[in-house]
C-alpha positions as CSV (number, residue, x, y, z in Angstrom):
1,M,9.0,38.5,-5.1
2,L,8.3,36.3,-2.0
3,N,10.0,33.0,-1.5
4,K,8.3,30.0,-0.1
5,N,10.0,30.4,3.3
6,D,8.3,33.8,3.7
7,M,4.8,32.7,2.8
8,N,3.9,31.1,6.1
9,Q,4.6,34.3,8.0
10,R,2.7,36.6,5.6
11,S,-0.9,37.6,5.2
12,V,-0.6,38.4,1.5
13,I,1.1,36.2,-1.1
14,Y,2.3,37.6,-4.4
15,E,3.6,35.8,-7.5
16,K,4.0,36.7,-11.1
17,K,2.9,34.5,-13.9
18,E,3.8,35.7,-17.4
19,S,2.7,39.3,-17.4
20,V,0.1,38.8,-14.6
21,G,0.6,39.6,-11.0
22,I,-1.5,37.4,-8.7
23,I,-2.2,38.6,-5.1
24,V,-3.7,36.3,-2.6
25,I,-5.1,37.4,0.7
26,D,-3.9,34.6,2.9
27,R,-5.7,34.5,6.2
28,P,-8.2,31.7,5.5
29,N,-8.5,30.8,9.2
30,F,-9.8,34.3,9.8
31,K,-11.9,34.4,6.7
32,N,-9.3,36.7,5.2
33,A,-10.2,39.5,7.5
34,I,-8.2,42.7,7.0
35,N,-5.6,43.7,9.5
36,D,-2.6,46.1,9.9
37,Q,-0.1,43.5,8.6
38,M,-2.2,42.9,5.4
39,V,-2.3,46.7,4.7
40,S,1.5,47.0,5.1
41,E,2.2,44.0,2.9
42,L,-0.2,45.0,0.2
43,T,1.3,48.5,0.1
44,D,4.8,47.0,-0.5
45,I,3.4,44.7,-3.2
46,R,1.5,47.6,-4.9
47,N,4.7,49.7,-5.0
48,E,6.7,46.8,-6.4
49,I,4.1,46.1,-9.2
50,N,3.8,49.8,-10.1
51,W,7.6,49.9,-10.8
52,D,7.6,46.5,-12.6
53,N,6.9,47.2,-16.3
54,D,6.5,43.4,-16.9
55,V,3.3,43.3,-14.9
56,K,0.4,44.3,-17.2
57,V,-2.6,43.1,-15.1
58,V,-3.2,42.2,-11.5
59,I,-5.6,39.6,-10.1
60,L,-6.7,39.9,-6.4
61,T,-8.3,36.9,-4.7
62,G,-8.6,35.3,-1.3
63,A,-7.3,32.0,0.1
64,G,-9.6,29.1,0.8
65,Q,-13.1,28.4,-0.4
66,E,-15.2,30.3,2.2
67,A,-14.3,34.0,1.9
68,F,-12.8,36.6,-0.3
69,S,-12.7,38.8,2.8
70,A,-15.2,38.9,5.7
71,G,-14.2,42.5,6.5
72,T,-12.1,44.2,9.1
73,D,-10.5,42.0,11.8
74,A,-12.3,42.9,15.0
75,N,-9.0,42.8,16.9
76,E,-7.9,45.9,14.9
77,F,-10.5,48.1,16.6
78,F,-9.1,50.0,19.5
79,P,-11.7,51.9,21.7
80,N,-9.7,55.1,22.2
81,E,-8.1,55.3,18.8
82,D,-8.7,58.4,16.7
83,K,-11.1,57.4,13.9
84,F,-9.2,59.2,11.2
85,K,-6.1,57.4,12.1
86,R,-7.9,54.1,12.0
87,I,-9.1,54.9,8.4
88,E,-5.6,55.8,7.4
89,R,-4.2,52.7,9.1
90,L,-6.6,50.1,7.8
91,S,-7.7,51.4,4.3
92,L,-7.0,48.7,1.8
93,A,-9.2,49.9,-1.0
94,S,-7.2,53.0,-1.5
95,I,-4.1,50.9,-2.0
96,V,-5.8,48.7,-4.6
97,G,-7.3,51.8,-6.3
98,A,-3.8,53.1,-6.8
99,F,-2.6,50.3,-9.1
100,K,-1.6,51.8,-12.4
101,C,-2.5,48.6,-14.4
102,P,-5.9,47.0,-14.6
103,T,-7.0,44.9,-11.6
104,I,-9.4,41.9,-11.5
105,A,-11.0,40.8,-8.3
106,A,-11.5,37.0,-8.4
107,I,-14.0,36.8,-5.6
108,N,-14.0,33.3,-4.2
109,G,-16.5,33.5,-1.4
110,D,-18.1,36.0,1.0
111,A,-17.2,39.7,0.5
112,F,-18.6,41.4,3.6
113,G,-18.1,45.0,4.9
114,Q,-14.6,46.2,4.1
115,G,-14.0,43.0,2.1
116,F,-16.9,44.1,-0.2
117,E,-15.3,47.6,-0.4
118,L,-12.0,45.9,-1.4
119,G,-13.6,44.1,-4.3
120,L,-15.2,47.4,-5.4
121,A,-11.7,49.0,-5.6
122,C,-10.8,46.6,-8.4
123,D,-11.6,47.5,-12.1
124,V,-13.3,44.2,-12.9
125,R,-15.0,41.6,-10.6
126,I,-15.6,37.9,-11.3
127,C,-17.1,35.8,-8.6
128,S,-17.6,32.1,-7.8
129,I,-21.2,30.8,-7.6
130,N,-20.9,30.4,-3.8
131,S,-20.0,34.1,-3.3
132,R,-22.2,36.5,-1.2
133,F,-22.0,40.2,-0.8
134,A,-23.1,42.6,2.0
135,M,-22.3,46.0,3.3
136,T,-22.8,45.1,7.0
137,Q,-21.5,48.3,8.6
138,V,-25.0,49.7,9.4
139,M,-25.7,46.6,11.4
140,D,-23.0,47.7,13.8
141,G,-24.1,51.3,13.9
142,E,-21.5,52.5,11.5
143,I,-21.3,53.3,7.8
144,P,-18.9,52.0,5.0
145,W,-15.7,54.0,5.3
146,D,-13.3,52.4,2.8
147,G,-14.9,53.8,-0.3
148,G,-18.2,51.8,-0.2
149,T,-20.6,54.8,-0.3
150,Q,-18.8,56.3,-3.3
151,R,-17.8,53.3,-5.4
152,L,-21.0,51.2,-5.0
153,P,-23.4,53.8,-6.4
154,R,-21.1,54.5,-9.3
155,L,-21.2,50.8,-10.2
156,V,-24.8,49.7,-9.6
157,G,-26.6,53.1,-9.4
158,K,-27.7,55.2,-6.5
159,G,-31.0,53.4,-5.7
160,K,-29.5,49.9,-5.5
161,A,-26.5,51.2,-3.5
162,L,-28.8,52.9,-1.0
163,E,-30.8,49.7,-0.6
164,L,-27.7,47.5,0.0
165,I,-26.0,50.0,2.3
166,L,-29.1,51.1,4.4
167,T,-30.4,47.5,4.9
168,G,-27.1,45.7,5.2
169,K,-28.8,42.8,3.3
170,T,-26.8,39.9,1.8
171,I,-27.1,39.1,-1.9
172,D,-25.9,36.0,-3.7
173,A,-23.7,35.7,-6.8
174,Q,-26.6,35.7,-9.3
175,E,-28.1,38.9,-7.8
176,A,-24.6,40.5,-7.9
177,F,-24.5,39.6,-11.6
178,R,-28.0,40.9,-12.3
179,I,-27.3,44.4,-10.8
180,G,-23.9,44.7,-12.6
181,L,-21.7,44.3,-9.5
182,V,-19.8,41.4,-11.1
183,S,-19.3,40.7,-14.8
184,Q,-19.2,36.9,-14.5
185,V,-20.3,34.1,-12.2
186,V,-18.4,30.8,-12.5
187,P,-17.9,27.6,-10.5
188,L,-15.4,28.0,-7.8
189,D,-12.9,25.5,-9.4
190,E,-13.0,27.6,-12.6
191,L,-12.6,31.0,-11.0
192,M,-8.8,31.5,-11.3
193,V,-8.8,29.9,-14.8
194,V,-11.4,32.4,-16.0
195,A,-9.6,35.3,-14.3
196,M,-6.3,34.3,-15.8
197,D,-7.8,34.0,-19.3
198,M,-9.2,37.6,-18.9
199,A,-5.9,38.8,-17.5
200,R,-3.9,37.3,-20.4
201,E,-6.3,38.8,-22.9
202,M,-5.8,42.3,-21.3
203,A,-2.0,41.8,-21.0
204,S,-1.8,41.1,-24.7
205,R,-3.0,44.7,-25.4
206,G,-0.8,47.7,-25.3
207,P,0.1,48.4,-21.6
208,I,0.1,52.2,-22.1
209,A,-3.3,52.0,-23.7
210,L,-4.6,50.0,-20.8
211,R,-3.3,52.5,-18.3
212,Y,-4.6,55.5,-20.2
213,A,-8.0,53.9,-20.8
214,K,-8.3,53.1,-17.1
215,E,-7.3,56.7,-16.2
216,A,-9.8,58.2,-18.6
217,I,-12.7,56.2,-17.2
218,H,-11.9,56.6,-13.5
219,K,-11.0,60.3,-13.6
220,G,-13.8,61.0,-16.1
221,M,-16.4,59.9,-13.6
222,D,-15.6,62.9,-11.5
223,L,-15.7,65.4,-14.4
224,T,-18.3,67.0,-16.5
225,L,-18.9,65.4,-19.9
226,E,-17.1,68.2,-21.6
227,Q,-14.1,67.9,-19.3
228,G,-14.1,64.1,-19.6
229,L,-14.1,64.3,-23.4
230,R,-11.1,66.7,-23.2
231,L,-9.3,64.3,-20.9
232,E,-10.0,61.4,-23.4
233,A,-8.7,63.5,-26.3
234,D,-5.6,64.5,-24.5
235,L,-4.7,60.9,-23.6
236,Y,-5.5,59.8,-27.1
237,L,-3.1,62.3,-28.6
238,L,-0.5,61.5,-26.0
239,I,-0.5,57.8,-26.8
240,H,0.2,58.7,-30.5
241,T,3.7,59.8,-29.3
242,T,4.6,56.3,-28.1
243,K,6.5,53.5,-29.7
244,D,3.7,51.1,-28.9
245,R,1.3,53.0,-31.1
246,T,3.8,52.8,-34.0
247,E,4.2,49.1,-33.4
248,G,0.4,48.6,-33.3
249,I,0.0,50.4,-36.7
250,Q,2.8,48.5,-38.3
251,A,1.5,45.2,-37.0
252,F,-1.9,45.9,-38.3
253,R,-0.6,46.7,-41.7
254,E,1.6,43.6,-41.8
255,K,-1.2,41.5,-40.3
256,K,0.9,40.2,-37.4
257,T,0.7,40.2,-33.6
258,P,2.1,43.4,-32.2
259,K,5.0,43.2,-29.7
260,F,4.3,46.0,-27.2
261,E,7.1,47.3,-25.0
262,G,5.2,49.8,-22.8
263,K,7.2,52.7,-24.4
């Protein structure tokens, strides 16, 4: 956990409220652009959370009122750098995608380029009404490289993903909601309240059930229907060996709120 003296020197702030981990990308003067330091810090935070059984859900948001993340910091591009090393060095979506618990992106403003890809790596997206989204890479003669070409069509369909990626067009919050990119659009001053309410609701459920459901959905997308159904059945049977499942059944019978321990 970071202390207040550390926060001014860091690009990512992490705090835990109840069973919810809150991660804030904290480079508002640079529109929360992604750099080496941010990748390193978020990696450490991800590792800490994955070992912390008290954290049931993670919220990821940006500092300020202008941008969730405007993309990759231009100062991080070195002309003679091996491109594969650049991807490995600066990939943030892969870090977020490796959280074991559910993740909610509370998108507080512009999500452009790699910042858009970062939001896609979360399990659920809520955005403020001032948010805008764009895959801007083609405008610079490149393509999305942090998961955008794979995650976006899985979320909004191939046709819409092709349109957004090939044109680099910017869409507003209402259009993002219409195409299923985000699940809710709320006023900026209500964004974290709504995100926390959703996180608390998730956190009240069985933590093992949350992880297994997330695993079944994500892994199942890359399997045939038959293979996906087998994965779902295996995880369903596995969860019946846990103490949480026993607690859930007993609480249902006794008409009380279950007290899950993640065991």
